[in-house]
N, C-alpha and C positions, 0 to 999 in steps of 0.2 A: 364505368367498367375500365379496368386496367388490363392490358395485355403484356405478357412477358414472353420470353423465348418459348416456354412450354405451357404456360398457364393463362387462365382467365380469372381475374378477380372481379366478381360480379355481385350485383345486388341479389339478396335472397328473396324468395317469394313463396307462396303457398305450395308450389310444386316441389319444394325442397324439404317437405315435412319429414320424410323417411331419412334423408341424409342428416338433417339437424338432430333428429332423435338418435341416430347411430353415433354421431360425433359427440354430442353433449352428454350422452349416457355411457360413454366408453369408460370402463373401469381403469384402464391404463392412463388415459388422459386425466381422469378425475382423481387419480392418486395425488396429484399436485395442485388441484384446484378445489377450493372450498366454495361449493354452490349447491343449489337444489337442482338435481338432474331431472330432465323430463322422464316420466314413466310411461308415457303413451304418446300417440300421434297428436292427441288433443293438446297435451303439454307443449309439444314441439311447435304446433300451430300457434299457440298463445305466445311463445317466445318470438316466432317470426313476426307476428302482428305487432308485438311490442317493439321489435327492432325497426320495423317499417315506420311506426309512429315516431320513434326517437330519431330516425334518419330524417324524416320530414321536418322535425323541429330543430334539426342541426345539432342535436345533442350527441350524436354518435355517427361515425362513418364506418360501415360494416360491410365486409366483403366475404362472400363464399369463395372458396378456392376450388377450381376444377382444372383438369387438363383441357387444353384446347380440343374442340371437337367432341367433348363429352359433357353431358348435362349434370351428372352426379357430382356432388360436393365431396371433397376429401378433407377439407379443413375450413377454418375461418380465420380472418385477421381483421382487426379493427383499430380505430383511433377513437378515444372517448375520454371522459373526465377532463374536458377542456377547461383551462383556466378562464376566469372571467374576461380577461383581455384576449383570449383565443391565441395566445402565444405558446402555450404549453399544452400537451395532451399526453395521455397514456396509451401505449400500444399493447394490445392483447392478441394472442394467437393460439391456435390449437390445430393439430393434424392427426388424422387417424394413424395408429402405430404402424400399420403395414406400409405406410409411405414415408416413415422416418428414414433418415440417413441417405436420402437421395437428392439433397440440395433443394428440395421443393420449398421448404419454409424460408430458406435463405433467399431464394429468388423472390418470394412474396414479400419478405421483410424489406429487401432492397427497393422494390418498387413502391411500397407503402412509405418508406422513409423519403424517397424522392418526391412522392406526392405530397406528403406532409410538409416538407421543408419548402418545396418549390411552388406548389399549387395553393396550399393553405397558409403559407408563409409562417409556419411555426418556428419558434426559436429553440425549443427544447422538446424532446420526446422522451418520456419515461417508460420504463418497463419494470414490472414487479414479477418476480419469479420465486418459486419455492427454493429454499437454500439447498435442498437435496436434488433438485432438477438440473443435473449437470449438463444435459443436452441443451436446455434452454439457455443456461449461462454461457456455454460455448458459442451458441448462435449469436447472442448479444455481443460478446467480446469480438467475434469475427466481424461484426458490423460497427466496431469502434465505440460501443457503449462503455461507460466507465461505471464501475461499482461504487456506489455512494456509501462509503463506510459510515456507520452511525445513523444513517437515515432509515426510518422505519415505515412500514406499511400499517397504518393504524388499524387495529383489530385483527391483523394477520401476522402474528409474531414469527411464523415460519418463513415469511417472505423476505427477500432482499431486494434492494432497489438499484436499478441501473439508469443512467441518463446519457443522452446524446444531444449535443448542442449543434445548431446549424453552423456549418463552416462559413466564415465571413469572406 
């Protein structure tokens, strides 16, 4: 678990089925994300169980985002797609639209970057975002990510790639 000024970044579990369904099936979020969205609580539960397995095998580090003192999740953030040497990972995130433009994701990104570079000793964190997702691009630039001109996200031609290297 990671605590920030306003937020808790915590492991997700079976009690979060409704929240995961709400987040991952949200049409506003999915406008920029190519994935199979959950259609039912069963689909959301399958996702949660998959994340738990992948967390145990150290394939992914996945946090649900909630306000301190509240159980419900308002978003998620993760580090995944680790390189073989575990020096590079990709960061992914999503937040329910009613919580946009409140600095919530910026607070979560800041703490996950700190965790990735200082606890996991990553050297580089990548972020892939849709070229039309201006809010995501602004968030990444605010956190000093650099647009990797010419770098592509294989199989996702609408995505652009950003990277951030650990400060020496």
